[in-house]
C-alpha positions, 0 to 999 in steps of 0.5 A, a space after each residue: 510317287 503317291 497320287 491323290 484324286 478327287 472327283 466331284 460332279 464329273 470334275 477330277 481334281 489332282 491333289 498331287 503336290 499340295 499340303 495337307 488339307 486344313 479347311 474345306 468350304 462348301 456353299 450352297 444356294 437353297 430355296 428355303 434357308 431357314 429349313 436348310 439351316 435347321 437340317 444342318 444345325 439340328 438334324 446333323 448337329 452342326 455348330 453355327 459359328 457365325 450367321 447373318 441376314 441382310 437385304 441381299 441374303 443370308 448365310 451361316 458358317 457351320 463347324 463340321 469338325 476336323 479331319 
């Protein structure tokens, strides 16, 4: 039996019995949103698919490609 394990910050997640990963989402909380967005967009070249700013906060969905 082929078993896959992923360790993230000490948390081990078993991927056994799961289908292929089609999408991965990561949420970050940062001190300076505009600086973080510039880094991911301009330095790493990730495309902004969607973004928003309102009284409760700001956010963006960035495309990092396909696996």
